[in-house]
N, C-alpha and C positions, 0 to 999 in steps of 0.2 A: 626699769631699775622695780624693787618691789616700793613700795610706800614707805615710811621711816613707821608711821602709825596706821591702824585699820579698823575704824570703829562699824559696827554694823549693830542692828538692833540687836540695843542697848539700853537694858532696864536695873534701873537700879534704888535702893530703897534702905530709909534709916529704921530699921523694925519692920513697924507695917504703913510706914508713910512712903510711896511711892513719889519718885523725885522725877526720874529719868524712864520715858517711856519709847520704846522704838528707836531711843539714839541715833547718827551713826557721824562719823566725820574719818574726813581722812590729811595726815600729814605725809607731804610728798620728801621725799628724801632732800636732804640740803635747803630743803627750804623750812620760811616761817607760817608756820598758821594761826591765828586768832581767832579766839572764840569770844565771841561778843554776847551780849545780853544784860535783861535789867538785875537788881538785886532779886536771888531768890530764882533765879530761872535755870539754877543746875548745874553752871559753869564748874563750880569748887566741886561739886559731886562726879563731875565726871571725872575732872583728873584724879577725884580720890578713885575712885572704878578703877583707874590705868592703876596706880601705885599701889589697890586693893590697901586702903585705909579707912576704916570706920566706915565702910559703906557695902552693903550685899549687892551684887551684880551677877546679871544674867547677860545670855548673850556672846557676843564676839571681841573682843580686845588681840589683834594680833601687832605685834612686832618686829617687823623686815617678818611678816610671813608667818612668823611662831605665835602661838596661843598662849597671851600671859595672864590670863582670865584666873583671878582667883592664887594666882603665886603667891607665896608667901613674900611679903615686900624685900626682903633682905634679897631675895633672889631675884627680884623685879631689878633693883638698885647694880648688883651683880653684872644682869643683863644688858645695863648700859643706862639704864633713865635712872635722870636726877630730877629730883622734885624740890622746886623752894616753894614753900607755901606762901601765902596766907600771913602775916607775921612774922615773915622773915626766917624764924627757925632759928638764930644763932646760939651757940652756948656762951653763955654769959659768962661766966666763970671763967671758959677757957681765953686766952690770947687769939689775938690776930691768927699767928700761925702757928696754936696749936687747931684753930677753927680747918683754916687750910689743910695741914694735914690729914686732920680729919675726913675728909672732905676725899682725899686718894684711899681712903685706907682700904679698900678690892682690890687694888692695882699693887703690882708683882713688879715692873718696871723699875728703872735704874733713872727714868727723867720726870722722878716728881719735881725734885727740886727747881728744874728748866723751866718746867710748869707753872710752879709757885711764883717767880723772878718775872714770867710771863704774866700772870694775873694781878703783880706789883704792880706792872707796866701799863695796864689798862686802867687798873685804879691807884692811883700815887699816891691818895691820902692813905689807902691800906697799908702803905711802905713806913708813912709816917707814925702810924700806928701799930706797928708789926709784932708790939712784945707789951701791946697795951691792953686788956682785958674788953672782949666784944661788949659787955654792958654796958661798960662807959662810954661808945662810940653813940654817936651823932643817929636817928633812924636813916639817915641817907646812907652814912657808912656801914651801919648794919647790914643794909642791903646790899649795898657793894661787895662787903661779907657775902651776905647770904649767895650770891649769884656766884661767884668766882670760888666759893666751896663747892658748890654745885659741879662749877665745869672742871675742877679736878681731878673729879670720877672720869674725865678725859669721853663723858657720854654718848651713846648713840641718838638722844633722846631729851633734850633740856624743858620740864615745862616750867611755868614760871607763872603764879599767880599772884594776879595785882599789884605787881611790882611799885608802882606809882603810890600805891595806898599811905596815905599817911604824911608823905614826903610835900617838900615846897618844890613848884614849879621848873625854878632854877635847876633843884637837883632833879629831879625828874628829866626833863630834858638831858642834862648831862649823862644822865646813867641810859638811856634810850638812846642817843650817840653813842655811846660806848658800845651796845650790845649789836646797831648798827655795824661797828664795824667788825665786830667779834664775828655774827654771822658773815661778811663780805669777804672774810680772810677765812674762814672755817668752812670744813663741809656739814655742821651739825645742825641736824633739826632741832626745831624749836616749836611746841605748842606754847603759848600767851596767852592769857587772859587778862584782861584789860580794861576797865570803865570807860579808861581814856582812848572812847572807840577811833578818834581821830592821830592819833600818835600812832594805835594799834596797826590800823588798815596804812598806814607810812612806812610800817615799818615790815607789814608782811607782805606774801604772794599771794597767802590763800586768806579764807576769812569762811567763818561760818555764825550764824546767829540762833540764839536757842530763846523759845520764849515758853514757858511755864513747863519748861522738860521735855518739851519737842524741839527738834530740827526744824526751822521754815527757811534757811536762804544755805547754801554749801555751793561757795566755787571760787576764783579770781578773788582777790583783794579790790582789786578797778571796778569788779560787775557790782559786789556790796557798798563800793564807795558810792555809786550813781544808782541806788537801789533808792526811790524813793520813802519806804520805808526806813531806813537803815539814817539816810540824810535827814526825814525830818525827827524821829525820835533818839538817834544817837548821836549825830552831826551839828544840831541846832541850824540849820538850814534846811 
């Protein structure tokens, strides 16, 4: 089976400022892969290169064997890549229902309502606030909505950038528990950027460590959990 995502020799820059250098990454189909690294290491830049947002990139980015490098962002979405950026990106003036509907804009099947009910089953608080404007939700509820909206695409690849950012530990645990259930019950492929390395590695099958724009370790998540560099710098042990 081809990987869900294969990146190699990836250079990425903002104008004249190069951030990634010959970076590489593999996201196996149906698995969760976490991308670790300190602030400024280039994690968000790699995600933006995949989705072709605000960054100039060269190298290879393949979705299930097909190149998406430089493809217009809307076409990448239609190919099945759903990207939840840092800061969540919900549309504040729209209701929960309208945000979820928007997530399915590229679909033409008749199962959108059923999928919406499934999202509300995963995140019951969204059901309670179904007709409420997204901007009035708590931070945790907005993150739940952002993830649900992305899943409404029925993506081949779900990209999550710092889903725990700014949230209380109890809410973070709830969201990660639900993500674990979703990934167990479905064949979705996930690429996760998360500062909480312990949570990320617990959820992941595979992991990659990025330092100063370069990949220094890639492999099974357990191998990174056992690596001294990762333990000292990211796990506090």
